[in-house]
KOLDO-923509 format. One record per residue (C-alpha): residue in one letter; x negated, y, z. Coordinates in nm, 2 decimals, decimal comma. Layout:
! KOLDO-923509
> code x y z
> A X Y Z;
...
! end
This chain:
! KOLDO-923509
> code x y z
> M 3,22 -4,63 1,09;
> N 3,28 -4,42 1,40;
> F 3,15 -4,06 1,36;
> W 3,07 -4,01 1,73;
> N 2,89 -4,34 1,75;
> T 2,67 -4,23 1,46;
> I 2,58 -3,91 1,64;
> F 2,52 -4,10 1,96;
> S 2,29 -4,33 1,76;
> G 2,10 -4,03 1,64;
> F 2,05 -3,90 1,99;
> R 1,94 -4,25 2,10;
> E 1,68 -4,27 1,82;
> I 1,54 -3,93 1,91;
> W 1,52 -4,02 2,28;
> A 1,34 -4,35 2,19;
> H 1,07 -4,14 2,02;
> K 1,07 -3,83 2,23;
> F 0,72 -3,69 2,16;
> R 0,74 -3,77 1,79;
> S 1,08 -3,60 1,76;
> L 0,96 -3,30 1,95;
> L 0,67 -3,25 1,71;
> T 0,91 -3,29 1,42;
> M 1,14 -3,02 1,56;
> L 0,86 -2,77 1,60;
> G 0,88 -2,66 1,24;
> I 1,25 -2,59 1,27;
> I 1,20 -2,42 1,61;
> L 0,93 -2,19 1,46;
> G 1,14 -2,12 1,15;
> V 1,45 -2,03 1,34;
> S 1,27 -1,82 1,60;
> S 1,07 -1,63 1,34;
> L 1,38 -1,56 1,13;
> V 1,57 -1,42 1,44;
> A 1,27 -1,22 1,55;
> M 1,21 -1,07 1,21;
> S 1,58 -0,98 1,18;
> A 1,57 -0,82 1,53;
> L 1,26 -0,61 1,44;
> V 1,41 -0,50 1,11;
> K 1,74 -0,41 1,28;
> G 1,56 -0,21 1,54;
> M 1,37 -0,03 1,27;
> E 1,69 0,04 1,08;
> N 1,86 0,18 1,39;
> G 1,57 0,41 1,46;
> M 1,56 0,54 1,10;
> K 1,93 0,60 1,09;
> E 1,92 0,77 1,43;
> A 1,65 1,01 1,31;
> L 1,86 1,07 0,99;
> V 2,16 1,17 1,19;
> A 1,95 1,39 1,42;
> I 1,86 1,62 1,13;
> G 2,22 1,65 1,01;
> G 2,28 1,33 0,82;
> L 2,37 1,30 0,45;
> E 2,63 1,57 0,48;
> K 2,37 1,84 0,54;
> I 2,23 2,03 0,24;
> R 1,94 2,27 0,26;
> V 1,93 2,55 0,00;
> Q 1,58 2,70 -0,03;
> Q 1,45 3,01 -0,21;
> Q 1,25 2,91 -0,51;
> D 0,97 3,13 -0,65;
> D 0,92 2,92 -0,96;
> I 1,23 2,99 -1,16;
> P 1,30 2,79 -1,48;
> L 1,07 2,87 -1,78;
> H 1,35 3,02 -1,99;
> Q 1,42 3,27 -1,71;
> K 1,07 3,38 -1,64;
> H 1,14 3,72 -1,80;
> L 1,40 3,78 -1,53;
> A 1,17 3,70 -1,24;
> D 1,16 4,06 -1,11;
> Q 1,54 4,06 -1,10;
> A 1,58 3,75 -0,89;
> P 1,77 3,85 -0,58;
> G 1,67 3,55 -0,36;
> L 1,90 3,41 -0,10;
> T 2,10 3,68 0,08;
> I 2,39 3,71 0,33;
> G 2,61 3,77 0,03;
> D 2,55 3,41 -0,08;
> I 2,68 3,29 0,26;
> Y 3,01 3,47 0,22;
> A 3,05 3,36 -0,14;
> L 3,00 3,00 -0,04;
> K 3,24 3,02 0,25;
> H 3,50 3,19 0,04;
> S 3,48 2,98 -0,28;
> G 3,33 2,65 -0,17;
> S 3,63 2,43 -0,11;
> L 3,40 2,12 -0,07;
> I 3,17 2,29 0,18;
> K 3,27 2,26 0,54;
> D 3,03 2,52 0,68;
> V 2,72 2,72 0,58;
> T 2,48 2,93 0,79;
> P 2,18 3,16 0,71;
> T 1,83 3,10 0,84;
> V 1,51 3,30 0,83;
> E 1,24 3,07 0,96;
> F 0,88 3,00 1,01;
> F 0,88 2,63 0,94;
> G 0,61 2,36 0,91;
> F 0,23 2,36 0,93;
> R 0,19 2,66 0,70;
> D 0,36 2,89 0,95;
> W 0,25 2,70 1,25;
> E -0,07 2,90 1,30;
> R 0,10 3,24 1,30;
> T 0,37 3,17 1,56;
> V 0,26 3,17 1,92;
> V 0,49 3,14 2,22;
> S 0,32 3,22 2,55;
> R 0,39 3,26 2,92;
> A 0,16 3,30 3,22;
> G -0,15 3,21 3,03;
> K 0,01 2,90 2,87;
> T 0,06 2,90 2,49;
> V 0,24 2,67 2,25;
> R 0,31 2,68 1,87;
> P 0,67 2,58 1,78;
> F 0,72 2,37 1,48;
> I 1,04 2,56 1,39;
> F 1,08 2,93 1,47;
> A 1,40 3,06 1,32;
> G 1,64 3,34 1,32;
> V 2,00 3,20 1,31;
> W 2,36 3,27 1,35;
> P 2,56 3,09 1,64;
> D 2,70 2,83 1,39;
> A 2,35 2,69 1,33;
> L 2,41 2,48 1,64;
> P 2,66 2,22 1,49;
> I 2,51 2,22 1,14;
> N 2,16 2,13 1,27;
> E 2,30 1,88 1,52;
> H 2,17 2,08 1,83;
> V 2,33 2,05 2,17;
> I 2,28 2,31 2,45;
> G 2,16 2,14 2,77;
> H 2,13 2,46 2,99;
> G 2,25 2,81 2,94;
> R 2,42 2,92 2,62;
> M 2,37 2,95 2,25;
> I 2,30 3,29 2,07;
> A 2,63 3,49 2,05;
> Q 2,75 3,72 1,78;
> L 2,69 4,03 1,99;
> D 2,32 3,91 2,04;
> D 2,29 3,91 1,66;
> E 2,47 4,24 1,60;
> Y 2,26 4,43 1,85;
> A 1,94 4,24 1,76;
> R 1,87 4,15 2,12;
> S 1,54 3,99 2,22;
> V 1,69 3,66 2,34;
> C 1,60 3,30 2,25;
> V 1,70 2,94 2,29;
> I 1,42 2,69 2,32;
> G 1,37 2,32 2,29;
> T 1,24 2,09 2,57;
> G 0,90 2,05 2,40;
> I 0,85 2,43 2,43;
> H 0,98 2,42 2,79;
> D 0,74 2,14 2,89;
> E 0,44 2,32 2,76;
> L 0,52 2,65 2,92;
> F 0,69 2,55 3,25;
> G 0,58 2,18 3,29;
> S 0,77 1,86 3,22;
> P 0,98 1,70 3,50;
> E 0,72 1,42 3,51;
> E 0,45 1,67 3,59;
> T 0,63 1,90 3,83;
> G 0,85 1,64 3,99;
> R 1,17 1,84 3,92;
> E 1,35 2,00 3,63;
> I 1,27 2,37 3,60;
> I 1,56 2,56 3,44;
> P 1,41 2,86 3,26;
> I 1,73 3,06 3,20;
> G 1,65 3,43 3,25;
> E 1,27 3,38 3,22;
> V 1,08 3,60 2,98;
> I 0,83 3,46 2,73;
> Q 0,62 3,62 2,46;
> I 0,67 3,53 2,10;
> N 0,39 3,68 1,90;
> R 0,33 3,92 2,19;
> Q 0,69 4,04 2,19;
> P 0,90 3,97 2,50;
> F 1,21 3,75 2,47;
> T 1,45 3,64 2,74;
> I 1,55 3,27 2,75;
> I 1,93 3,24 2,74;
> G 1,95 2,87 2,66;
> M 1,77 2,54 2,63;
> F 1,86 2,25 2,40;
> E 1,90 1,91 2,55;
> H 1,61 1,67 2,52;
> Y 1,61 1,47 2,20;
> E 1,46 1,13 2,19;
> S 1,51 0,78 2,04;
> D 1,70 0,52 2,24;
> Q 1,37 0,33 2,29;
> S 1,19 0,64 2,42;
> R 1,47 0,71 2,67;
> K 1,45 0,35 2,80;
> E 1,08 0,38 2,84;
> R 1,11 0,71 3,03;
> E 1,37 0,57 3,26;
> L 1,15 0,26 3,32;
> A 0,86 0,49 3,40;
> K 1,06 0,66 3,67;
> L 1,13 0,32 3,83;
> N 0,76 0,22 3,81;
> P 0,55 0,53 3,86;
> Q 0,19 0,51 3,73;
> P -0,10 0,57 3,96;
> K -0,24 0,92 3,96;
> Q -0,51 0,99 3,70;
> T -0,86 1,02 3,83;
> G -1,14 1,21 3,66;
> P -1,10 1,50 3,42;
> T -0,76 1,59 3,28;
> R -0,72 1,46 2,92;
> S -0,45 1,44 2,66;
> R -0,35 1,10 2,53;
> G -0,22 1,24 2,21;
> R 0,15 1,20 2,29;
> H 0,38 1,41 2,51;
> S 0,53 1,23 2,81;
> R 0,88 1,31 2,69;
> G 0,80 1,24 2,33;
> G 0,99 1,03 2,08;
> N 0,92 0,98 1,71;
> F 0,84 1,26 1,48;
> I 1,19 1,39 1,40;
> F 1,29 1,41 1,77;
> R 0,96 1,59 1,86;
> L 1,02 1,83 1,58;
> K 1,37 1,92 1,71;
> N 1,23 1,95 2,07;
> S 0,97 2,20 1,93;
> T 1,22 2,46 1,82;
> V 1,28 2,82 1,91;
> Y 1,59 3,00 1,79;
> I 1,64 3,38 1,80;
> P 1,92 3,60 1,65;
> L 1,90 3,64 1,28;
> N 1,89 4,03 1,29;
> T 1,63 4,01 1,56;
> M 1,41 3,81 1,32;
> L 1,47 4,05 1,04;
> V 1,39 4,36 1,25;
> K 1,10 4,24 1,46;
> F 0,93 3,98 1,23;
> R 1,03 4,07 0,88;
> G 1,03 4,45 0,91;
> A 0,67 4,50 0,78;
> S 0,73 4,27 0,48;
> G 0,98 4,50 0,31;
> A 0,91 4,81 0,11;
> S 0,85 5,13 0,32;
> G 0,89 4,93 0,64;
> V 1,25 4,84 0,56;
> P 1,32 4,48 0,67;
> D 1,31 4,21 0,39;
> K 1,67 4,08 0,43;
> R 1,62 3,78 0,20;
> L 1,68 3,45 0,37;
> T 1,44 3,16 0,36;
> T 1,71 2,89 0,36;
> L 2,09 2,83 0,37;
> N 2,20 2,52 0,56;
> M 2,53 2,37 0,45;
> K 2,74 2,08 0,56;
> I 2,99 1,92 0,31;
> R 3,32 1,78 0,42;
> H 3,24 1,42 0,32;
> V 2,93 1,24 0,19;
> D 3,13 1,10 -0,10;
> D 3,17 1,46 -0,23;
> L 2,79 1,52 -0,24;
> E 2,75 1,55 -0,62;
> P 3,06 1,77 -0,68;
> A 2,97 1,98 -0,38;
> L 2,62 2,04 -0,51;
> Q 2,76 2,14 -0,85;
> Q 3,01 2,37 -0,69;
> A 2,75 2,54 -0,47;
> R 2,52 2,58 -0,77;
> N 2,79 2,75 -0,98;
> I 2,88 2,99 -0,69;
> L 2,51 3,08 -0,64;
> L 2,45 3,12 -1,01;
> M 2,74 3,36 -1,03;
> N 2,62 3,55 -0,73;
> H 2,26 3,56 -0,87;
> K 2,37 3,68 -1,22;
> G 2,27 3,35 -1,37;
> I 1,91 3,34 -1,23;
> E 1,84 3,00 -1,07;
> D 1,59 3,11 -0,80;
> F 1,70 2,85 -0,55;
> S 1,68 2,47 -0,51;
> F 1,87 2,21 -0,31;
> M 1,73 1,96 -0,07;
> T 1,93 1,67 0,05;
> Q 1,86 1,36 0,26;
> E 1,95 1,12 -0,02;
> D 1,58 1,03 -0,09;
> W 1,53 0,95 0,28;
> A 1,85 0,74 0,29;
> D 1,74 0,55 -0,02;
> E 1,39 0,50 0,13;
> I 1,55 0,36 0,44;
> K 1,75 0,11 0,24;
> N 1,44 0,01 0,03;
> I 1,22 -0,04 0,34;
> I 1,48 -0,24 0,52;
> R 1,54 -0,45 0,21;
> Q 1,17 -0,53 0,17;
> A 1,13 -0,61 0,53;
> R 1,42 -0,85 0,53;
> V 1,29 -1,02 0,21;
> N 0,94 -1,05 0,36;
> G 1,07 -1,18 0,69;
> G 1,30 -1,42 0,51;
> I 1,01 -1,56 0,31;
> I 0,80 -1,62 0,62;
> A 1,09 -1,79 0,80;
> A 1,17 -1,99 0,49;
> I 0,81 -2,13 0,47;
> C 0,84 -2,24 0,84;
> L 1,18 -2,40 0,77;
> I 1,04 -2,58 0,47;
> V 0,75 -2,71 0,68;
> G 1,01 -2,82 0,94;
> G 1,22 -2,99 0,67;
> I 0,92 -3,18 0,54;
> G 0,85 -3,29 0,90;
> I 1,21 -3,42 0,93;
> M 1,19 -3,60 0,60;
> N 0,86 -3,76 0,70;
> I 0,99 -3,88 1,04;
> M 1,31 -4,02 0,88;
> L 1,11 -4,21 0,62;
> A 0,90 -4,35 0,90;
> S 1,21 -4,44 1,10;
> I 1,36 -4,62 0,80;
> S 1,04 -4,83 0,76;
> E 1,07 -4,93 1,13;
> R 1,44 -5,02 1,10;
> V 1,46 -5,21 0,77;
> R 1,57 -5,53 0,94;
> E 1,83 -5,34 1,14;
> I 1,97 -5,18 0,82;
> G 1,97 -5,53 0,66;
> I 2,17 -5,67 0,95;
> R 2,42 -5,39 0,94;
> K 2,48 -5,44 0,57;
> A 2,51 -5,81 0,62;
> V 2,79 -5,77 0,87;
> G 2,99 -5,54 0,66;
> A 2,83 -5,18 0,66;
> S 2,87 -5,01 0,33;
> T 2,61 -4,81 0,14;
> A 2,80 -4,49 0,24;
> D 2,79 -4,59 0,60;
> I 2,41 -4,63 0,60;
> F 2,38 -4,30 0,40;
> V 2,59 -4,11 0,64;
> Q 2,41 -4,26 0,95;
> I 2,06 -4,15 0,83;
> L 2,19 -3,81 0,72;
> I 2,35 -3,75 1,06;
> E 2,04 -3,85 1,24;
> S 1,84 -3,60 1,03;
> L 2,11 -3,34 1,10;
> V 2,09 -3,41 1,48;
> I 1,72 -3,34 1,48;
> A 1,77 -3,01 1,28;
> V 2,05 -2,90 1,51;
> L 1,86 -2,96 1,83;
> G 1,56 -2,79 1,67;
> G 1,78 -2,50 1,57;
> L 1,93 -2,46 1,92;
> A 1,58 -2,47 2,07;
> G 1,47 -2,21 1,81;
> L 1,75 -1,97 1,91;
> V 1,64 -1,99 2,28;
> A 1,27 -1,95 2,17;
> S 1,36 -1,65 1,96;
> L 1,46 -1,45 2,28;
> S 1,12 -1,51 2,43;
> L 0,94 -1,44 2,10;
> V 1,11 -1,10 2,06;
> Q 1,02 -1,01 2,41;
> A 0,66 -1,12 2,35;
> I 0,64 -0,91 2,03;
> V 0,77 -0,60 2,22;
> W 0,52 -0,66 2,50;
> F 0,21 -0,70 2,27;
> T 0,31 -0,46 1,99;
> P 0,55 -0,20 2,13;
> T 0,75 0,00 1,87;
> D 0,95 0,33 1,88;
> N 1,27 0,13 1,83;
> A 1,37 -0,17 2,04;
> P 1,44 -0,49 1,84;
> Q 1,80 -0,58 1,84;
> I 1,91 -0,95 1,81;
> T 2,25 -0,97 1,64;
> V 2,50 -1,25 1,65;
> A 2,49 -1,26 1,27;
> S 2,12 -1,33 1,27;
> L 2,16 -1,61 1,52;
> F 2,44 -1,77 1,32;
> V 2,25 -1,74 0,99;
> A 1,93 -1,89 1,14;
> F 2,13 -2,18 1,29;
> C 2,30 -2,25 0,96;
> F 1,97 -2,25 0,78;
> S 1,83 -2,50 1,03;
> A 2,13 -2,73 0,98;
> G 2,10 -2,69 0,60;
> T 1,74 -2,78 0,62;
> G 1,82 -3,09 0,81;
> L 2,08 -3,20 0,56;
> L 1,85 -3,14 0,26;
> A 1,55 -3,31 0,43;
> G 1,77 -3,61 0,52;
> L 1,90 -3,67 0,16;
> L 1,60 -3,86 0,03;
> P 1,56 -4,09 0,33;
> A 1,94 -4,15 0,34;
> V 1,94 -4,25 -0,03;
> K 1,64 -4,48 0,02;
> A 1,80 -4,65 0,32;
> S 2,14 -4,69 0,16;
> R 1,99 -4,86 -0,15;
> L 1,81 -5,13 0,05;
> H 1,93 -5,48 -0,05;
> P 2,05 -5,67 0,26;
> I 1,87 -6,00 0,16;
> Q 1,54 -5,81 0,10;
> A 1,58 -5,61 0,42;
> L 1,64 -5,92 0,63;
> R 1,33 -6,08 0,49;
> Y 1,12 -5,76 0,56;
> E 0,85 -5,80 0,83;
! end
């Protein structure tokens, strides 16, 4: 039996029943395209989540927070708890061999402090999500990049100067976004009010956004929207917005640490003396594989510095990373189940059409056996014909998946662009071919077992 002749016979059989074969392939086409589309959506989601995780420092970043609720067996020492201090910074830098860098922070962070921090200029106000007093080395630890101007310097901190570095979200609210003004306003040297105290802007972070948001913004520049008519209204999302993590980073104001202690923490200490306790320490370890020993090392150093009182806690991104893995795993399983159902339906269609084809070709099979074709020859012929249908359906499904992904993006836009990978195309095609082989087994066995005398007498 000639292998290529068998394949040609399969194509000829498909061409002889074009419409019937097309209907048979639809199940395979839908299964392959849905598998590739689901894989692309999940990959896009995974990329977006990992992008956001890196934006806040990645797994190497550890946040040490002051904890008011100390362990029960230490409650009697609560009034002796020193809290986080600059001394802890120097102790960790001196003794923490697994710690790459550590920086102090006094911050107003989150919704609790959001109401009491107001940044204003020329009648416009905005409430930053993060308002913090920092050292210059907060820039690399928090994955910030200066877009214009400069970062806070050591002299700014030593002299408690009234200077600040702002994010683009703050800039857009106070000075107008480039989309609104038609040009980028560089605010270096401008004076703003932070809780009614004047501060000079010395730097501005670059604009943080997801890859998908950047593409949408660039597309909007090429296709400008018509001017809005009627009253001005907010659509609930900033024109240069991204997902939550990037909007959070864009809504940041940094000032020197000593400036924060003198101007915003002075009244909270005894007799007007500034409360020099820190709200957080931000650390970066040398390698993510050293996370557990680094945490233990930092804990031992802080306990020694705090006279054994555990008035601090550690916050890592492990839970977030694990959550990303679980979400991606569940999405892949769910998408795989949907695609598998479509492929099973396609396989049943192939099996059905091959059984019908055998019924129509009983005499042909009898003649082939009568002139010398073996049982294996008939088995392989039917199996290859089934495989040809599945392969053609798989190839059509790969082409259809490109259009399906674009349709999904068009009708249900997401923060992260779906990404079709070569691996997903290969896996989907292999599954379609495997479905064709499995679906062709029963018809092939049935055809190969036909007795030539009975087949020749079949009408």
